[in-house]
C-alpha positions as CSV (number, residue, x, y, z in Angstrom):
1,M,-16.7,-65.4,-23.0
2,I,-14.0,-63.4,-20.6
3,R,-12.6,-64.4,-17.5
4,I,-9.7,-63.0,-15.0
5,I,-6.2,-64.2,-16.4
6,S,-4.4,-63.2,-13.4
7,G,-3.8,-63.3,-9.5
8,I,-6.7,-64.4,-6.6
9,Y,-9.6,-64.5,-8.6
10,K,-7.6,-66.7,-11.7
11,G,-9.9,-67.8,-14.3
12,R,-13.6,-66.8,-13.1
13,R,-15.9,-66.6,-16.8
14,L,-17.3,-63.1,-16.6
15,K,-21.2,-62.4,-17.6
16,L,-21.5,-60.4,-21.4
17,V,-22.9,-57.1,-22.1
18,S,-25.6,-58.3,-25.2
19,S,-25.1,-55.3,-26.3
20,P,-23.0,-55.0,-30.0
21,S,-21.9,-51.6,-28.3
22,V,-20.1,-53.2,-25.3
23,R,-17.2,-54.7,-26.7
24,P,-14.9,-56.9,-23.8
25,M,-11.1,-55.9,-24.4
26,Q,-9.8,-59.8,-24.9
27,D,-7.0,-61.4,-23.0
28,K,-4.2,-60.0,-25.4
29,V,-4.7,-56.4,-25.5
30,K,-6.2,-57.0,-21.5
31,G,-2.4,-59.5,-20.4
32,A,-0.4,-57.0,-22.5
33,L,-2.3,-53.9,-20.2
34,F,-1.4,-55.7,-16.5
35,N,2.0,-56.3,-18.3
36,I,3.2,-52.7,-18.3
37,V,1.1,-51.6,-15.0
38,Q,1.4,-54.4,-12.7
39,D,4.0,-52.4,-10.9
40,R,1.4,-50.2,-9.4
41,L,-1.3,-52.5,-8.6
42,K,-0.8,-53.0,-4.6
43,R,-3.3,-50.7,-2.8
44,S,-4.1,-48.3,-5.6
45,M,-6.9,-46.9,-6.5
46,C,-8.3,-47.4,-9.3
47,L,-11.0,-45.7,-11.8
48,D,-13.1,-48.9,-14.2
49,G,-14.3,-45.8,-16.7
50,F,-16.4,-46.4,-19.7
51,S,-16.5,-50.2,-18.1
52,G,-18.8,-52.2,-20.0
53,T,-18.7,-56.1,-17.5
54,G,-15.9,-54.9,-15.0
55,S,-13.2,-57.1,-16.5
56,V,-10.1,-55.1,-16.2
57,G,-11.8,-53.4,-13.1
58,L,-11.8,-56.8,-12.0
59,E,-8.4,-58.0,-13.0
60,A,-7.2,-54.6,-11.5
61,L,-8.3,-55.9,-8.0
62,S,-7.5,-59.7,-8.9
63,R,-3.0,-58.4,-9.0
64,G,-3.6,-55.9,-7.0
65,A,-5.6,-53.4,-6.0
66,A,-7.7,-52.6,-3.1
67,T,-10.2,-50.2,-4.8
68,V,-11.8,-50.1,-8.2
69,V,-14.6,-47.6,-9.2
70,F,-17.2,-48.9,-11.2
71,V,-18.8,-45.8,-13.9
72,D,-21.7,-46.6,-17.4
73,E,-23.8,-44.8,-18.1
74,F,-25.6,-47.8,-19.8
75,Y,-28.4,-49.7,-17.2
76,P,-27.6,-53.3,-19.2
77,A,-23.9,-52.9,-18.6
78,V,-24.5,-52.0,-15.4
79,K,-26.0,-54.7,-14.7
80,V,-23.8,-57.2,-15.4
81,I,-20.7,-55.2,-14.2
82,K,-22.8,-55.6,-10.8
83,A,-23.2,-59.5,-11.1
84,N,-19.3,-59.9,-12.0
85,I,-18.7,-58.4,-8.7
86,E,-20.3,-60.6,-7.3
87,K,-19.6,-63.4,-9.0
88,C,-15.4,-62.5,-7.8
89,G,-16.4,-61.9,-4.6
90,A,-15.3,-57.9,-4.7
91,E,-18.1,-56.6,-3.0
92,D,-16.2,-54.8,-0.2
93,K,-13.8,-53.2,-2.6
94,A,-16.4,-52.1,-5.3
95,V,-18.2,-48.6,-5.8
96,V,-20.9,-49.3,-8.7
97,L,-21.8,-45.1,-10.4
98,H,-24.6,-45.4,-13.3
99,R,-23.4,-41.8,-14.6
100,E,-23.0,-40.3,-17.3
101,F,-18.6,-40.0,-17.6
102,N,-18.4,-36.4,-17.1
103,R,-21.0,-36.4,-14.1
104,A,-19.6,-39.0,-11.9
105,V,-16.2,-37.5,-12.3
106,I,-17.3,-34.1,-11.3
107,D,-19.0,-35.5,-8.6
108,L,-16.0,-37.6,-7.4
109,A,-13.8,-34.5,-7.7
110,K,-16.1,-32.9,-5.0
111,K,-15.3,-35.5,-2.7
112,G,-12.3,-34.7,-3.4
113,V,-12.3,-39.0,-5.0
114,K,-8.4,-39.0,-6.6
115,F,-7.1,-42.2,-8.5
116,D,-3.9,-43.5,-9.3
117,L,-4.8,-45.8,-12.4
118,I,-7.6,-44.5,-14.3
119,F,-8.9,-47.2,-16.9
120,L,-10.3,-45.9,-20.2
121,D,-13.2,-47.2,-22.7
122,P,-15.0,-45.7,-24.2
123,P,-17.4,-46.2,-27.1
124,Y,-15.7,-45.3,-30.3
125,R,-18.2,-42.0,-30.9
126,L,-18.4,-40.7,-28.3
127,L,-14.3,-40.2,-28.4
128,E,-14.3,-38.9,-32.0
129,E,-17.4,-36.1,-30.0
130,R,-15.5,-35.1,-26.7
131,N,-11.7,-36.5,-24.9
132,P,-12.7,-38.2,-21.9
133,L,-9.3,-37.0,-21.0
134,R,-9.8,-33.6,-20.7
135,V,-12.6,-33.6,-17.3
136,I,-10.3,-35.5,-15.4
137,R,-7.9,-33.3,-16.2
138,K,-10.2,-30.1,-15.2
139,R,-11.0,-32.0,-12.3
140,D,-8.4,-33.2,-10.9
141,L,-8.5,-35.8,-10.7
142,L,-5.7,-38.9,-10.7
143,K,-3.1,-38.8,-8.5
144,P,0.9,-37.4,-8.9
145,G,1.5,-40.2,-10.6
146,G,-0.4,-41.1,-11.6
147,L,-1.4,-42.9,-14.9
148,I,-4.3,-42.9,-17.7
149,V,-4.4,-46.6,-20.4
150,L,-7.2,-45.0,-23.5
151,R,-7.9,-48.3,-25.2
152,H,-9.1,-46.9,-28.9
153,F,-8.9,-48.0,-32.8
154,Y,-6.7,-47.7,-34.5
155,R,-8.4,-45.4,-36.8
156,I,-9.5,-42.6,-34.6
157,K,-7.3,-40.5,-33.8
158,P,-7.6,-39.0,-30.1
159,K,-7.5,-34.9,-28.7
160,L,-4.3,-35.7,-27.1
161,G,-2.3,-32.7,-24.8
162,D,-4.7,-32.9,-21.3
163,F,-1.5,-35.3,-20.0
164,L,1.6,-36.1,-21.3
165,L,1.5,-39.8,-23.5
166,E,4.2,-41.4,-21.3
167,R,4.0,-44.7,-24.2
168,R,1.5,-45.7,-27.2
169,V,1.0,-50.1,-27.3
170,A,-0.6,-51.4,-30.6
171,L,-1.9,-54.6,-30.7
172,G,-3.6,-55.7,-33.8
173,D,-6.7,-52.9,-34.5
174,D,-7.0,-51.8,-30.4
175,V,-4.1,-49.3,-29.6
176,L,-3.1,-48.2,-25.8
177,L,-2.2,-44.8,-25.2
178,F,-0.8,-44.8,-21.2
179,F,-0.9,-40.7,-20.5
180,V,1.0,-39.6,-16.6
181,Q,0.8,-36.3,-15.1
182,P,3.6,-33.9,-16.7
183,E,6.2,-32.6,-13.1
184,R,6.5,-29.4,-13.1
185,G,9.8,-28.3,-14.7
186,L,10.8,-31.9,-15.9
187,P,10.6,-32.2,-20.1
188,G,8.3,-35.3,-21.6
189,T,9.0,-38.8,-23.3
190,A,7.1,-40.7,-25.8
191,Q,7.8,-44.1,-26.5
192,S,6.0,-45.7,-29.3
193,T,5.6,-49.5,-29.0
194,K,4.6,-51.8,-31.5
195,M,3.3,-55.1,-30.6
196,T,2.9,-58.5,-32.4
197,A,1.8,-61.9,-32.4
198,G,2.8,-61.5,-29.0
199,R,6.8,-60.0,-29.1
200,E,7.7,-56.2,-28.3
201,R,8.5,-54.1,-31.4
202,I,10.0,-50.9,-30.6
């Protein structure tokens, strides 16, 4: 079972996708993620890439995001995302794209869409083969001052360099990477953080 943790949809139970390839984010990981980004959510424009069940994007809407674009190319996931949006009554704040991620980014860029927050939770194999950050940078999809959050398995080494790695949070087998678009002329900083049993150890 997965649910909305906080906000106006708190407690809503969401449908799961009947496939081992879709890995819903556990509550402790989702809670840590949204504790970090909470101050950025109000009236934000968000992209939930590789959405799966849509639980991350719906959590963002529940906590104050204005609009979330959900992207997934797996049709059973798209059906579940739409059902979960309906369960929350969030149809007027959600856009669902049944499309391959890179193609969706290109199409959104052509329409001039830019995001305050981008959540990425790609399949493990995809992250080893491709770099979703690169197409986002090339198509200029992140607003100035915006944030990208990438979830990955701790044994996978994502390709870095397209954005500034601001923070790293590890929780069990999951790692959350927080990327920002560096301002010209300003040196970047990197922060490595380990979270264990609800405590943050630096």
